[in-house]
BANULUM-941691 format. One line per field, with one value per atom (N, C-alpha, C): residue in three letters; y, x, z; atom name. Coordinates in nm, 3 decimals, always signed. Atoms other than C-alpha are relative to their C-alpha. Example, Ala and Ser with C-alpha at 12.3 -4.5 7.8 and 13.67 -1.06 7.14 Angstrom:
! residues 2
code	(ALA, ALA, ALA, SER, SER, SER)
north	(-0.119, -0.450, +0.120, -0.119, -0.106, +0.109)
east	(+0.089, +1.230, +0.090, -0.082, +1.367, -0.077)
up	(+0.000, +0.780, +0.000, -0.006, +0.714, +0.073)
site	(N, CA, C, N, CA, C)
//
This chain:
! residues 72
code	(MET, MET, MET, LEU, LEU, LEU, ARG, ARG, ARG, LEU, LEU, LEU, ARG, ARG, ARG, LEU, LEU, LEU, HIS, HIS, HIS, ARG, ARG, ARG, PRO, PRO, PRO, PRO, PRO, PRO, GLY, GLY, GLY, SER, SER, SER, PRO, PRO, PRO, HIS, HIS, HIS, PHE, PHE, PHE, VAL, VAL, VAL, MET, MET, MET, ALA, ALA, ALA, TRP, TRP, TRP, ILE, ILE, ILE, ALA, ALA, ALA, VAL, VAL, VAL, PRO, PRO, PRO, THR, THR, THR, LEU, LEU, LEU, THR, THR, THR, VAL, VAL, VAL, HIS, HIS, HIS, PRO, PRO, PRO, SER, SER, SER, PRO, PRO, PRO, GLN, GLN, GLN, THR, THR, THR, TYR, TYR, TYR, THR, THR, THR, HIS, HIS, HIS, LEU, LEU, LEU, ALA, ALA, ALA, PRO, PRO, PRO, HIS, HIS, HIS, GLN, GLN, GLN, VAL, VAL, VAL, ARG, ARG, ARG, PHE, PHE, PHE, ALA, ALA, ALA, SER, SER, SER, GLY, GLY, GLY, SER, SER, SER, TYR, TYR, TYR, GLN, GLN, GLN, ALA, ALA, ALA, ASP, ASP, ASP, LEU, LEU, LEU, THR, THR, THR, LEU, LEU, LEU, ASP, ASP, ASP, ASP, ASP, ASP, ASP, ASP, ASP, GLY, GLY, GLY, LEU, LEU, LEU, VAL, VAL, VAL, VAL, VAL, VAL, ASP, ASP, ASP, TYR, TYR, TYR, PRO, PRO, PRO, GLY, GLY, GLY, MET, MET, MET, ALA, ALA, ALA, ARG, ARG, ARG, ARG, ARG, ARG, VAL, VAL, VAL, SER, SER, SER)
north	(+0.044, -0.521, -0.071, +0.064, -0.610, -0.146, +0.135, -0.915, -0.093, +0.081, -1.037, -0.008, -0.001, -0.959, +0.024, -0.024, -0.824, +0.067, -0.062, -0.640, -0.107, +0.107, -0.981, -0.099, +0.098, -1.266, +0.058, -0.046, -1.212, -0.032, +0.021, -1.186, +0.121, -0.110, -0.970, -0.019, +0.021, -1.002, +0.117, -0.099, -0.818, +0.013, -0.027, -0.656, +0.089, -0.099, -0.473, +0.065, -0.077, -0.204, +0.081, -0.087, +0.011, +0.145, -0.144, +0.383, +0.066, -0.063, +0.596, +0.149, -0.140, +0.930, +0.082, -0.092, +1.222, +0.122, +0.026, +1.371, -0.101, +0.089, +1.126, -0.136, +0.129, +0.822, -0.118, +0.111, +0.614, -0.080, +0.090, +0.314, -0.038, +0.034, +0.252, -0.104, +0.095, -0.048, +0.066, -0.053, +0.034, -0.117, +0.109, -0.246, +0.048, -0.037, -0.240, -0.123, +0.105, -0.444, +0.047, -0.027, -0.458, -0.104, +0.091, -0.609, +0.013, +0.003, -0.711, +0.026, -0.032, -0.550, -0.049, +0.037, -0.616, +0.006, -0.016, -0.642, +0.147, -0.134, -0.339, +0.091, -0.079, -0.223, -0.067, +0.051, -0.266, +0.103, -0.091, -0.119, -0.009, -0.012, +0.000, +0.045, -0.041, +0.021, -0.008, -0.005, +0.121, +0.080, -0.068, +0.203, +0.038, -0.045, +0.410, +0.055, -0.053, +0.523, -0.110, +0.092, +0.352, +0.078, -0.061, +0.431, -0.112, +0.097, +0.242, +0.044, -0.032, +0.236, -0.065, +0.056, +0.184, -0.032, +0.047, -0.017, -0.033, +0.038, -0.086, -0.151, +0.143, -0.430, -0.054, +0.042, -0.441, +0.012, -0.014, -0.361, +0.132, -0.131, -0.003, +0.093, -0.088, +0.267, +0.103, -0.097, +0.476, +0.116, -0.102, +0.660, -0.037, +0.013, +0.705, +0.121, -0.114, +0.926, +0.087, -0.095, +1.238, +0.009, +0.004, +1.156, +0.026, -0.011, +1.112, -0.066, +0.058, +1.034, +0.000, +0.009, +0.914, +0.093, -0.085, +1.158, -0.056, +0.049, +1.084, +0.076)
east	(+0.117, +0.222, +0.038, -0.041, +0.407, +0.037, -0.046, +0.572, -0.115, +0.112, +0.249, -0.114, +0.103, +0.035, -0.139, +0.126, -0.239, -0.105, +0.098, -0.403, -0.079, +0.069, -0.516, -0.067, +0.069, -0.580, -0.034, +0.034, -0.754, +0.110, -0.096, -0.542, +0.003, -0.010, -0.466, +0.123, -0.122, -0.102, +0.029, -0.041, +0.035, +0.152, -0.144, +0.379, +0.036, -0.054, +0.595, +0.117, -0.102, +0.794, +0.080, -0.081, +1.070, -0.022, +0.015, +0.998, +0.115, -0.118, +1.307, -0.027, +0.024, +1.265, +0.124, -0.108, +1.474, -0.015, -0.142, +1.702, +0.059, -0.056, +1.737, +0.043, -0.026, +1.750, -0.041, +0.053, +1.557, -0.096, +0.082, +1.380, -0.125, +0.127, +1.011, -0.071, +0.078, +0.797, -0.126, +0.120, +0.512, -0.082, +0.084, +0.251, -0.089, +0.079, +0.077, -0.072, +0.078, -0.191, -0.043, +0.047, -0.272, -0.107, +0.112, -0.613, -0.053, +0.057, -0.729, -0.150, +0.142, -1.072, -0.070, +0.053, -1.131, +0.118, -0.111, -0.919, +0.043, -0.060, -0.688, -0.038, +0.034, -0.815, +0.057, -0.064, -0.613, -0.019, +0.011, -0.677, +0.128, -0.117, -0.368, -0.050, +0.038, -0.412, +0.121, -0.106, -0.173, -0.055, +0.061, -0.304, -0.143, +0.136, -0.621, -0.012, +0.001, -0.524, -0.029, +0.018, -0.652, -0.027, +0.024, -0.666, -0.021, +0.026, -0.807, +0.076, -0.088, -0.547, -0.050, +0.029, -0.608, +0.133, -0.124, -0.341, -0.022, +0.011, -0.266, +0.023, -0.017, -0.222, +0.131, -0.130, +0.140, +0.010, -0.003, +0.049, +0.059, -0.053, +0.181, -0.116, +0.106, -0.020, -0.037, +0.055, -0.243, -0.061, +0.064, -0.436, +0.013, -0.012, -0.358, -0.074, +0.083, -0.647, +0.063, -0.055, -0.529, +0.151, -0.146, -0.166, +0.059, -0.060, -0.089, -0.089, +0.068, -0.230, +0.098, -0.091, -0.035, -0.048, +0.031, -0.020, +0.071, -0.062, +0.060, +0.125)
up	(+0.071, -0.409, -0.128, +0.125, -0.727, +0.024, -0.028, -0.573, +0.037, -0.047, -0.413, -0.100, +0.104, -0.721, +0.061, -0.069, -0.490, -0.087, +0.089, -0.778, -0.077, +0.072, -0.910, +0.094, -0.086, -0.660, +0.137, -0.134, -0.325, +0.101, -0.108, -0.012, +0.089, -0.095, +0.288, +0.089, -0.079, +0.396, +0.094, -0.099, +0.698, -0.003, +0.002, +0.707, +0.118, -0.093, +0.959, -0.072, +0.070, +0.781, +0.102, -0.085, +0.928, -0.040, +0.021, +0.963, +0.073, -0.058, +1.026, +0.019, -0.033, +1.204, -0.034, +0.033, +1.082, +0.088, +0.020, +1.211, +0.098, -0.103, +1.504, -0.054, +0.063, +1.273, +0.087, -0.079, +1.526, -0.086, +0.079, +1.379, +0.079, -0.063, +1.454, -0.087, +0.081, +1.348, -0.054, +0.064, +1.109, -0.055, +0.050, +1.085, -0.115, +0.118, +0.745, -0.054, +0.064, +0.570, -0.138, +0.136, +0.199, -0.032, +0.022, +0.120, -0.142, +0.135, -0.227, +0.012, -0.002, -0.281, -0.127, +0.132, -0.652, -0.095, +0.094, -0.966, -0.006, +0.007, -0.959, +0.116, -0.119, -0.617, +0.123, -0.122, -0.296, +0.110, -0.115, +0.050, +0.082, -0.087, +0.239, +0.137, -0.135, +0.617, +0.092, -0.101, +0.895, +0.118, -0.114, +1.241, -0.033, +0.030, +1.200, -0.143, +0.137, +0.846, -0.100, +0.111, +0.534, -0.128, +0.130, +0.163, -0.101, +0.106, -0.135, -0.125, +0.112, -0.413, -0.128, +0.132, -0.784, -0.066, +0.061, -0.965, -0.147, +0.140, -1.330, -0.015, +0.025, -1.493, +0.055, -0.052, -1.373, +0.151, -0.145, -1.011, +0.046, -0.036, -1.021, +0.035, -0.047, -0.842, -0.106, +0.093, -1.068, +0.080, -0.082, -0.794, +0.147, -0.145, -0.423, +0.055, -0.039, -0.300, +0.109, -0.095, -0.123, +0.001, -0.002, -0.197, -0.139, +0.133, -0.567, -0.104, +0.115, -0.909, -0.116, +0.115, -1.212, -0.111, +0.115, -1.501, -0.122, +0.125, -1.863, -0.032)
site	(N, CA, C, N, CA, C, N, CA, C, N, CA, C, N, CA, C, N, CA, C, N, CA, C, N, CA, C, N, CA, C, N, CA, C, N, CA, C, N, CA, C, N, CA, C, N, CA, C, N, CA, C, N, CA, C, N, CA, C, N, CA, C, N, CA, C, N, CA, C, N, CA, C, N, CA, C, N, CA, C, N, CA, C, N, CA, C, N, CA, C, N, CA, C, N, CA, C, N, CA, C, N, CA, C, N, CA, C, N, CA, C, N, CA, C, N, CA, C, N, CA, C, N, CA, C, N, CA, C, N, CA, C, N, CA, C, N, CA, C, N, CA, C, N, CA, C, N, CA, C, N, CA, C, N, CA, C, N, CA, C, N, CA, C, N, CA, C, N, CA, C, N, CA, C, N, CA, C, N, CA, C, N, CA, C, N, CA, C, N, CA, C, N, CA, C, N, CA, C, N, CA, C, N, CA, C, N, CA, C, N, CA, C, N, CA, C, N, CA, C, N, CA, C, N, CA, C, N, CA, C, N, CA, C, N, CA, C, N, CA, C, N, CA, C, N, CA, C, N, CA, C)
//
């Protein structure tokens, strides 16, 4: 997200990431989409999962619902 600056201009790029299973170390493709919703709001989607992330001015995650939240 930082490189693409998705927290600012609209866009919806698609990626295929590598997911590595442990302990077998087999590699699986992981299609992912990041969609700009509003300034500082990006939707992450992969398969049937999606989450709306809140980002700061630098594009770093502030809130990932159900996963993590930045603390001071």
